[in-house]
N, C-alpha and C positions, 0 to 999 in steps of 0.2 A: 351507451348512451344512457337510458334508466338507470345504471346504478351510480353514471355520478351524477342524475339527476336527484337524490336521494344524498347527498352529498352535499351536508349544510358548510363546512369550513373548508374543500374544495372550491363547491363555488364563488364561493362571498374573497376566496383565493384569488381566485379571478376578478371580478368583480374590482380587489383593493388595485387589483396590476392593473391597470383595464382603466381605472379614474384616473391613479398617477400618470400613468401612459396622458393622458387628454394633457395636463399641463408640459410637458415632454411635449407632446406632439408644438400645442401651441407656445415653447418657446421656440421650435427649431424651426417652423412653418412664417414664424415676424413678416418677412421678407421678402413670404409670397403672397400671401394669404392675409387679407384686414380682418379686423378683429370681427366686427358684423357679418365679411361675408364668412371666416366660420365658422362662427355664430346658426349662422338663417342656413349655410346648407347645410349646418351639421343636420340640426334639426327637421327640416325640410325629406332630406334620407329619413334620417327615420322614423320619420310620422308612414313614409312610405312602405317602412320593411314591416312599421307598428301593425297600421289598420288590417292589415288581411289576419289579422289575431287576435284585432281588438272586436272590431265590428260587432262580434256577434254579442261582446259586454255593453260593448258603446250601443246601438239597440234598442238593450235592454237598459241599459240607468243612465236614458236621456233625462227620461221625465223627473227623476232625482239630483239628474247632473245641472236638467234650465231650473229647480225650483232655488238650487245653490252656487250658484251659478257667481253673486260676492267672490264670495269664498275660492273656488276654483279661480273664476279671476287671479287674484289676491293671488296663491298661490304657486299660477302657473307662470307670470308674473315677477316674483320672484325667483321661483328656483333656475326656468326656462328664459327666460325672456336676460333680465337685470342680470342673473350672478357671471354665464356663459359673459354677453359680453364685458366685464369689469376685470372676470381674469385673461379674457385674452384679449384684453386691452391692459393689463397692467404686466403681465408674459411681455409685449414687446419696450419694456425699457426693465425689469430686472431681472434672477437669472430665477432658475422655477424650482433650484434647489430652497433660495428664499421662497417662494411662492406656494411648495411640500411643509416647510415647516414654520411657517404665517399662518396656513390651513391644520396645522394641527393642535392649535388654539379652538380648536372649536369645539369640546365639550366646556370646556370655561364659558363663553362666552353663550352656550343656551344655557346655561346658568343664571349669566345674570338680566340673557335676553323674558326669560321664561319668570324671573323673577321681578321685571319690571313691567310688560307687557301682559303674563297671567300672574300674575303676581300670587306667584310657589310660592314658599318657603324656602327659605335657604337657612341652615346651618352656622354658625359658629369656623368648623369645621371645611364649611365649601365656600364661602367666605375668602378666609386664608389661602384656597387651594388659588382660587380664581386671581389673587391675585399675586400668587406668585407662580401661577400661567403668564395672563400676563408681563413682569418683567423678561419673564423668557422669551416673548416679546417680538416687547422696548430690544432687549440685545440685542436683539437680531435687527432687525431696520437700522438700529442706531451702529450697525457691528461694528458693536463692542464700543463704544463711542459717547460717554455720557454728552460730551460737549454738544456734539451733535441733536442728541435730542434737544438739548438745553436749550441748540439755537434751532429747532426743529431744522432741520437737514436731512431733511427726511428724503429717500428716491419718492420717487415720488410712484411709481409700481409700482415700491410693496405699501403705498397709501393708497393703494387701490385697490388691490389683490385683498386690507384689509375690510375695506370699505365691500368685496366680494363675497366675505368670509362670515359677516355680521351677517350681509341682505339672506346668506346659507342659518342661520343660531334665526334670526327670526321667522326661518319658513318650515325651519328644525320647529321650531314652538308651534306654529299654526299650524302646525299637520296635524296635531292633535284633534282641530278642530274640521276637517276633510268629512266630508258626506262618507256616508255608507259604500260603496259601489265597490267591484269586480278591481282591484288594483289594472288592469288595462283600460279598463274605460277609461279613467282617476286618469296614467300615463298619457292618452292619448289623446283626450281635451282641454290636460294640462301643458301638451307643446305645443296641439291650436291656441290655445293662450300667448307662448312663447313669442311661435312664430310672427302673431300680432302684433306681436311691443318690439319684438327685434327689425320685420318687415321699415320701420322709417326713416331708423337708427341706418342699415343698412341699403337704404334709400340715400340719408345726406353722406354718404362716407363714397356711395356712386358716385352724384354729383361737386363731390372735391377733389372729382381725381382719382381717388385708390382702388385700383383694379387686381385680379386677384392676376400669379405673373403665371402666361400658359407653361407650364411646369410640369415635367412627373411631381417634381415632391408635392404641389401643388394638388394635382388628382388622390396621390397620398394624404397625405396631413386628409383633405374631408373625406376622405372613403371610412381610416383609421377612426374617427372620431362618432360618424355619423354609427359606421358598425360596432366596436365597442366600448368604447365608454356611453355609448347611447341608449340602441339599441339589450347589443346582449348583456354589460354592467344589471337592466335594468332589468330585465326580466329575472338576469341572475339571485340581483338584490331579491326580488319580493320572489322570489322561492326561499332562503336563507328566511327570510322572515315568516315559511307558510310553517318554515322548519322547526327551528329554535329561537321563535318569538322576534317582537323586534327591537328588546334590551339587550341579551346576546349580539345584537347583529350589529348595531350601534353599536357596541365596545370594539366587533373584531376591526368593524370601521377603521380603527384606530389606527392600526398598520400600517392604510394607504402611504400620509404623511412622508412614513420613513422609505415605503418601497420611490416611491415618488424620490427621495432625498439621494438613494441608492444607483437607480432610472440615470436622472443628473447628468450625477458623477462618471457614471458609465459613456452614456449618449453624448450627453455634452460637455464631456471635459470638464465640467464645474470642478470646482475646487470647495472644499468643507476648512473652514477656518475656527478655528477657537470661539470663537464667538456662533458656529452654528451649534456646535456643542456643548455652549454653555446656555444659551441660549434656550435650546432642546431639551434639553436635561432639567432646565424650570417650570417647564413647559408637562414636561411627565412629571416630575413631582406637586407638579399643580395639583392636573388631573384623577395622579393615587393621594392625593392628602383630599380634596374633597369628596371623594371618593367616587362611586360607578352614580356620573351624573349621564342622562340620555341623553342617544346622539343618531342621532342621522345622515344615510350616504350621502354625497356629494359629489357631480359628475362636475 
């Protein structure tokens, strides 16, 4: 176990696999666990697992977190609260394959948001890369048919996933303003904020009559998303950052959508179409053209 804890790329491979599996499980369990319920119980159980490890750091860092509560609240609401509900909601009506390929445009979106929000300088090459990547996303969401894009006849799930990815890009850019506290205390504080954001949405979902189906699949889905893409993946990701730095870690996490696409075909029987291949090729080409755009892992 000690040897594994020192192998950054092994840990990050598991992280990417766990996060890719999040979309697969979200799609597979769409008729068993409603989106807000899956988000709420995912992070509630993850917090229960995390607190024994994070508590000493949380107590030590509490004065800093309290002073910086506005940015902590914004980051927690974006990453834990909003992103997950939108992701699981989008997976109600689009495929996990589409979801993963749309998420692969994340580095390009981070460049756009960084330029708009933080006034980051962008080169002509980076702008060109962003445009190429976005063309790839449009090829996927338009199913390779320009007429659908012109008529705006897009799948609602794809649009919701796109919104989730945009919020994660905003989170990734604003993350540079996070307070200088231990990663575990920051994660615990973010989860607490996220649960507070999710709770009223979950209450509305219950009021509307949507309930978790009492079935083994429901329990397995909640257990998976609580333990693997939440608790373990974040521990592994933070350790990866410690070992090789945030830039290299972020770039390595770009393999996550590719893993997810493979899992979607393997476990969900989803079909890879020519427009998927063309869209992915454009997205990867755009990322390459833009260069080493900063990225952050997502769950």
